[in-house]
C-alpha angles and dihedrals in degrees: 000000000000124000091251092051092048091049092048091047092050091049091049092053094042090057096051093109092051092050090054090050092050092050087057089054096052097108093047092047092050093048090050092049090051091048091051093051091052090064110088115243112162114184110284093015106070096133094108092055092043089054091049091051093046090052092048089053091048090053091059095047107270126126101223126184132193112231128216091271092053097254119143109233125190126167121229106210119226132207093273097053 
């Protein structure tokens, strides 16, 4: 087995707990994806969807901002923050 294959295999096994957690979130993830797609965002006019996403992030405790390009930005704090 190559080094890359061993590293990939180790990462796959190390993330087993997270995969189980995500499987338990499948219905919520799907519902959120459907909700996002229901917000109009024609090319060049995505502000409504950006606002929806910023609000969704606020509801779960983030402090999002919308940058000059219209991207929603929220910082995920780490252990050292």
